[in-house]
PAMAR-168354 format. One record per residue (C-alpha): x, y, z. Coordinates in nm, 2 decimals, m for minus. Each point is the difference from the previous one (the first is absolute). Example, Ala and Ser with C-alpha at 12.3 -4.5 7.8 and 13.67 -1.06 7.14 Angstrom:
<pts>
1.23:m0.45:0.78 .
0.14:0.34:m0.07 .
</pts>
This chain:
<pts>
m7.57:m6.79:9.11 .
m0.07:0.04:0.40 .
0.23:m0.02:0.34 .
0.00:m0.35:0.11 .
m0.21:m0.05:0.30 .
m0.04:m0.45:0.06 .
0.28:m0.11:0.24 .
0.28:m0.24:m0.11 .
m0.09:m0.35:0.03 .
0.28:m0.21:0.19 .
0.24:m0.23:m0.21 .
m0.11:m0.34:0.25 .
m0.38:0.14:m0.09 .
0.03:m0.05:m0.38 .
0.23:m0.32:0.04 .
m0.34:m0.17:0.13 .
m0.14:0.13:m0.37 .
0.25:m0.19:m0.24 .
m0.15:m0.28:m0.15 .
0.11:m0.37:0.05 .
m0.03:m0.09:m0.35 .
0.14:0.06:m0.32 .
m0.17:0.31:m0.07 .
0.25:0.20:m0.06 .
0.32:m0.23:m0.12 .
0.24:0.14:m0.22 .
m0.12:0.36:0.10 .
0.15:0.27:0.25 .
m0.07:0.30:0.06 .
m0.03:0.33:0.26 .
m0.22:m0.05:0.28 .
m0.12:0.26:0.14 .
m0.18:0.09:0.41 .
m0.28:0.20:m0.14 .
m0.21:0.05:m0.41 .
0.02:0.27:m0.12 .
m0.24:0.32:0.03 .
m0.06:0.21:m0.25 .
m0.18:0.29:0.01 .
m0.43:0.05:m0.07 .
0.04:0.08:m0.30 .
0.21:m0.26:m0.12 .
m0.23:m0.18:0.09 .
m0.31:0.09:m0.09 .
0.19:0.00:m0.36 .
0.03:m0.39:0.04 .
m0.36:0.05:0.04 .
m0.07:0.19:m0.25 .
0.22:m0.22:m0.29 .
m0.12:m0.34:0.08 .
m0.33:0.01:m0.18 .
0.17:0.26:m0.26 .
0.30:m0.23:m0.10 .
m0.28:m0.28:m0.08 .
m0.23:0.23:m0.22 .
0.32:0.13:m0.18 .
0.06:m0.40:m0.09 .
m0.34:m0.10:m0.09 .
0.08:0.35:m0.23 .
0.33:m0.19:m0.13 .
m0.19:m0.26:m0.09 .
m0.31:0.16:m0.18 .
0.26:0.28:m0.14 .
0.15:m0.38:m0.18 .
m0.31:m0.15:m0.13 .
m0.06:0.30:m0.11 .
0.28:0.04:m0.18 .
0.00:m0.37:m0.13 .
m0.32:0.06:m0.13 .
0.07:0.30:m0.16 .
m0.19:0.21:0.19 .
0.32:0.18:0.14 .
0.36:0.01:m0.17 .
0.18:m0.26:m0.11 .
0.32:0.07:0.13 .
m0.10:m0.03:0.34 .
m0.09:m0.35:m0.02 .
0.33:m0.06:m0.21 .
0.14:0.12:0.22 .
m0.11:m0.14:0.29 .
0.02:m0.42:m0.17 .
0.42:0.09:m0.13 .
0.18:m0.31:0.08 .
m0.24:m0.23:0.09 .
m0.07:m0.30:m0.24 .
m0.30:0.00:m0.17 .
m0.17:m0.30:0.16 .
0.02:0.21:0.30 .
m0.16:0.30:m0.07 .
m0.31:m0.23:m0.16 .
m0.05:m0.14:0.32 .
0.12:0.40:0.21 .
m0.34:0.06:m0.24 .
m0.26:m0.31:0.03 .
m0.36:0.13:0.07 .
0.00:m0.23:0.35 .
0.17:0.24:0.20 .
m0.07:0.33:m0.21 .
m0.07:0.25:0.28 .
0.19:m0.22:0.31 .
0.26:0.17:0.12 .
0.25:m0.10:0.33 .
m0.17:0.01:0.31 .
0.32:0.10:0.19 .
0.18:0.32:m0.07 .
0.33:0.11:0.15 .
0.13:0.36:m0.16 .
0.38:0.08:0.20 .
0.01:0.28:0.09 .
0.29:0.33:0.08 .
m0.05:0.14:0.32 .
0.05:0.42:m0.11 .
m0.11:0.22:0.26 .
m0.35:0.10:m0.21 .
m0.10:m0.32:m0.05 .
0.15:m0.25:m0.20 .
0.16:m0.14:m0.33 .
m0.18:m0.36:m0.16 .
0.29:m0.14:m0.17 .
m0.14:m0.31:m0.10 .
m0.42:m0.16:0.00 .
0.13:m0.36:0.12 .
m0.31:m0.28:m0.06 .
0.17:m0.30:0.09 .
0.19:0.15:0.28 .
0.17:m0.19:0.25 .
0.03:0.08:0.37 .
m0.35:m0.08:0.07 .
0.07:m0.26:0.24 .
0.25:0.21:0.19 .
m0.15:0.27:0.03 .
m0.26:m0.15:0.15 .
0.22:m0.20:0.24 .
0.19:0.32:0.12 .
m0.38:0.19:0.04 .
m0.13:m0.29:0.19 .
0.38:0.03:0.21 .
0.01:0.38:0.08 .
m0.41:0.01:0.05 .
0.08:m0.30:0.31 .
0.28:0.20:0.09 .
m0.27:0.30:0.05 .
0.02:0.22:m0.31 .
m0.26:0.17:m0.19 .
0.07:m0.18:m0.34 .
m0.19:0.16:m0.30 .
m0.24:m0.29:m0.13 .
m0.03:m0.09:0.35 .
0.12:m0.34:0.18 .
m0.13:m0.26:m0.31 .
m0.06:0.29:m0.31 .
0.29:m0.25:m0.22 .
m0.12:m0.30:0.12 .
m0.38:0.12:m0.07 .
0.01:0.16:m0.32 .
0.21:m0.28:m0.16 .
m0.22:m0.23:0.13 .
m0.33:0.15:m0.16 .
0.19:0.07:m0.38 .
0.12:m0.37:0.04 .
m0.22:m0.20:0.28 .
0.04:m0.33:m0.18 .
0.24:m0.14:m0.34 .
0.37:m0.07:0.00 .
0.31:0.26:m0.04 .
0.18:m0.07:m0.28 .
0.39:0.07:0.05 .
0.28:m0.02:m0.24 .
0.35:m0.10:0.02 .
0.12:0.38:0.00 .
m0.25:0.12:0.26 .
0.10:m0.30:0.23 .
0.12:0.24:0.24 .
m0.35:0.13:0.08 .
m0.16:m0.40:0.07 .
0.11:0.00:0.37 .
m0.26:0.33:m0.01 .
m0.32:m0.15:m0.13 .
0.10:m0.36:0.19 .
m0.03:0.25:0.30 .
m0.32:0.17:m0.13 .
m0.24:m0.31:m0.15 .
0.19:m0.31:0.06 .
0.22:m0.22:m0.16 .
m0.27:m0.22:m0.18 .
m0.07:0.31:m0.13 .
0.32:0.11:m0.18 .
0.12:m0.13:m0.33 .
0.25:0.00:m0.31 .
m0.06:0.20:m0.26 .
0.19:m0.24:m0.23 .
m0.19:m0.32:0.12 .
m0.32:0.16:m0.11 .
m0.32:0.08:0.06 .
m0.20:m0.39:0.09 .
m0.33:0.05:m0.03 .
0.01:0.23:0.23 .
m0.28:0.32:0.00 .
0.09:0.35:0.13 .
0.38:0.06:m0.01 .
0.16:0.26:0.17 .
0.32:0.04:m0.26 .
0.39:0.14:0.12 .
0.14:m0.03:m0.26 .
0.14:0.27:m0.25 .
m0.17:0.00:m0.37 .
0.34:m0.02:m0.14 .
0.02:m0.33:0.12 .
m0.36:m0.12:m0.20 .
0.17:m0.25:m0.19 .
0.15:m0.22:0.31 .
m0.29:m0.11:0.16 .
m0.22:m0.27:m0.15 .
m0.37:0.03:m0.08 .
m0.07:0.37:m0.03 .
m0.25:m0.03:m0.26 .
m0.15:m0.19:0.13 .
m0.07:0.19:0.30 .
m0.18:0.24:m0.23 .
m0.35:m0.15:0.09 .
m0.29:0.17:0.13 .
m0.02:m0.27:0.32 .
0.43:0.14:0.10 .
m0.01:0.29:0.20 .
0.37:0.14:m0.01 .
0.05:0.35:0.21 .
0.22:0.20:m0.17 .
m0.10:m0.09:m0.37 .
0.26:m0.09:m0.20 .
0.05:0.40:m0.19 .
0.33:0.06:0.02 .
m0.12:0.30:m0.21 .
m0.11:0.11:0.33 .
0.36:m0.07:0.17 .
0.16:0.29:m0.21 .
0.12:0.31:0.14 .
m0.06:0.20:m0.29 .
m0.33:0.08:0.14 .
0.12:0.26:0.18 .
0.14:0.17:m0.27 .
m0.34:m0.01:m0.17 .
m0.10:0.17:0.27 .
0.21:0.37:m0.14 .
m0.08:m0.01:m0.35 .
m0.24:0.22:m0.11 .
m0.19:m0.10:m0.25 .
m0.10:m0.31:0.30 .
m0.17:0.32:0.24 .
m0.28:m0.03:m0.08 .
m0.05:m0.33:0.12 .
0.21:m0.03:0.24 .
m0.22:0.30:0.17 .
m0.34:m0.25:m0.14 .
0.14:m0.26:0.18 .
0.09:0.11:0.32 .
m0.12:0.35:0.06 .
0.14:0.34:0.00 .
0.11:m0.08:0.37 .
0.17:m0.40:m0.07 .
0.15:0.16:m0.33 .
0.18:0.26:0.16 .
0.04:m0.17:0.35 .
0.19:m0.27:m0.23 .
0.24:0.26:m0.17 .
0.12:0.13:0.28 .
0.10:m0.40:0.14 .
0.14:m0.07:m0.34 .
0.26:0.15:m0.13 .
0.07:0.11:m0.29 .
0.00:m0.28:m0.24 .
0.15:m0.03:m0.33 .
m0.05:m0.33:m0.28 .
0.39:0.03:m0.19 .
m0.21:m0.17:m0.31 .
0.27:0.07:m0.25 .
m0.27:0.13:m0.33 .
0.14:0.33:m0.07 .
m0.18:0.29:0.04 .
m0.03:0.31:m0.22 .
0.25:0.23:m0.04 .
m0.16:0.28:0.14 .
m0.05:m0.21:0.33 .
0.14:m0.08:0.35 .
m0.11:m0.26:0.24 .
m0.22:0.13:0.36 .
0.10:0.17:0.25 .
0.39:m0.11:m0.13 .
0.01:0.18:m0.32 .
0.21:m0.22:m0.17 .
m0.10:m0.08:m0.35 .
0.21:m0.38:m0.06 .
0.13:m0.19:0.34 .
0.33:m0.05:m0.08 .
m0.01:0.40:0.15 .
m0.03:m0.16:0.35 .
0.40:m0.11:m0.04 .
0.05:0.34:m0.03 .
m0.11:0.14:0.31 .
0.24:0.02:0.28 .
0.01:m0.17:0.29 .
m0.24:0.20:0.22 .
m0.21:0.05:m0.23 .
m0.07:m0.37:m0.04 .
m0.23:m0.04:0.31 .
m0.22:m0.23:m0.21 .
m0.05:m0.39:0.06 .
m0.03:m0.28:m0.30 .
m0.16:m0.31:0.06 .
m0.13:m0.31:m0.20 .
m0.38:0.02:m0.02 .
m0.10:m0.37:0.08 .
m0.02:m0.34:m0.18 .
0.36:m0.06:0.11 .
0.20:m0.21:0.24 .
0.17:0.44:0.05 .
m0.37:0.12:0.06 .
m0.04:m0.11:0.34 .
0.26:m0.01:0.29 .
0.23:0.36:m0.02 .
0.20:m0.22:m0.32 .
m0.13:0.19:m0.29 .
0.05:0.39:0.14 .
0.33:0.29:m0.05 .
0.00:0.33:0.16 .
0.11:0.25:m0.22 .
0.20:0.22:0.28 .
0.24:m0.37:0.12 .
0.07:m0.07:m0.37 .
0.40:0.11:m0.15 .
m0.15:0.18:m0.39 .
0.07:m0.31:m0.16 .
m0.17:m0.17:0.23 .
m0.32:0.19:m0.09 .
0.09:0.01:m0.34 .
m0.01:m0.37:m0.01 .
m0.34:m0.03:0.19 .
m0.18:0.21:m0.20 .
0.11:m0.10:m0.33 .
m0.11:m0.35:0.17 .
m0.37:0.14:0.06 .
m0.02:0.10:m0.34 .
0.14:m0.28:m0.20 .
m0.21:m0.29:0.24 .
m0.36:0.19:m0.01 .
m0.17:m0.19:m0.21 .
0.12:m0.29:0.22 .
0.06:0.12:0.30 .
m0.14:0.38:0.05 .
0.14:0.24:0.25 .
m0.17:0.31:0.22 .
0.22:0.24:0.11 .
m0.22:0.22:0.30 .
0.15:0.29:0.20 .
0.22:m0.13:0.29 .
m0.10:0.15:0.29 .
0.16:0.01:0.39 .
m0.21:m0.15:0.26 .
0.01:0.18:0.34 .
0.21:m0.11:0.21 .
m0.03:m0.11:0.41 .
0.16:m0.12:0.27 .
m0.12:m0.39:0.10 .
0.10:m0.21:0.30 .
0.06:m0.39:m0.07 .
0.19:m0.28:0.24 .
0.39:m0.12:m0.13 .
0.08:m0.37:0.08 .
0.03:0.05:0.36 .
m0.32:0.11:0.02 .
0.12:0.44:0.11 .
m0.22:0.22:m0.22 .
0.17:0.25:m0.22 .
m0.10:0.23:m0.24 .
0.01:0.08:m0.35 .
m0.02:0.25:m0.28 .
m0.18:m0.13:m0.32 .
m0.34:0.03:m0.18 .
m0.28:m0.16:m0.04 .
m0.20:m0.22:m0.23 .
m0.40:m0.04:0.11 .
m0.14:m0.36:m0.18 .
m0.38:0.06:0.14 .
m0.19:m0.33:m0.11 .
m0.33:0.05:m0.21 .
m0.24:m0.30:m0.01 .
m0.27:0.07:m0.21 .
m0.37:m0.26:m0.01 .
m0.35:0.06:0.07 .
0.02:0.33:m0.20 .
0.16:0.19:0.30 .
0.44:0.01:0.03 .
0.16:m0.04:0.34 .
0.27:0.13:0.14 .
0.16:m0.30:0.11 .
0.28:0.15:0.15 .
0.35:0.12:m0.01 .
0.39:m0.05:m0.06 .
0.23:0.20:0.07 .
0.34:m0.02:m0.16 .
0.25:0.24:0.15 .
0.39:m0.06:m0.19 .
0.31:0.25:0.15 .
0.03:0.31:m0.19 .
0.26:m0.06:m0.23 .
m0.21:m0.29:m0.26 .
m0.23:0.12:m0.27 .
m0.12:m0.35:m0.03 .
m0.29:m0.04:0.31 .
m0.02:m0.35:0.04 .
m0.03:m0.30:0.18 .
0.39:m0.03:0.09 .
0.12:m0.10:0.36 .
0.14:0.39:0.08 .
m0.34:0.10:0.00 .
m0.30:0.05:0.24 .
m0.32:m0.16:m0.02 .
m0.29:0.03:0.20 .
m0.34:0.06:m0.06 .
m0.20:0.29:m0.05 .
m0.20:0.20:0.29 .
m0.33:0.09:0.04 .
m0.22:0.30:0.22 .
</pts>
């Protein structure tokens, strides 16, 4: 990262920009007198990742369809469909949105000295309104912000110019953001059904599908929905498929040699925790183990690994279904590994190398408005909007958490700021 070159904004100036309404009701974090400045190298990589991740998600959609059709191995679609009811699988395979993919993508990127480590790709991302407000606020305060003054607002309006946002009760914390961004009249409660809406922005997880009235009735050529009901695209397992050698030619053809190289540099080495026995002479590539139970025998130092619930589960979002091997006792780790193996056909798990982000020292205001400093690690969450065959970076949210926090996410101890542009 480059040296910080921005002057610190006075607390009194920032206070003037704070919203008078309920935009941030129930949320708390630390504010800062500057945005996060990244190096030119990091900013260039953010530009490259937008189109690349859109291509990756399209490729995942293609690979799944080919698997269903028998043109690719059947285990691919089987993995992605585990734990999902047959009715939902049939909905997700509807010809109506055969080639549709989400129009908003947000990868969560751990900041490292060399670049980024990609934790997941969120296609139903929260924080759109929050990031838009931060972007507009810090722009007013005189900072050059990635995406410009209104990149987030314009990006969302471009992919969703009209229609209603349907938010589930579980995701209701995000309702004020969308009401601020779109207007109160356009934000609806998903559980009450879609009514006669012809354009729908889905802000509810696929696992809530049976709570939504009229979901099957929305399967009409006259109704546009983004993101489409394709829970298989919301699985983290796709990151592990990047590392499976028999699929390498497919990924290189779809992503290009350069794109495939970038993806393998940013995506930590990953494995699907499939309990299918290996031949006696075989081991899991990169791990050197023959059976998942051998993970239990690793020392705490060797367990720089993370286990994550892949997708179709209430545990798969909000940093809940995540376990860090080096933080757990041998007994606790063994229970997590055993549960992962036993639940494979109900809620598959992803195993990833843990990547420790680079540390940085960043200023923030305490409750009295005094500038303090915190040593921490940062997660960068860029928002990519897909419309008219373009991929536009609307802006990016930086979440900086104290060094002792391995789960880098929104919390009261975290500093939340927009990412600065050039």
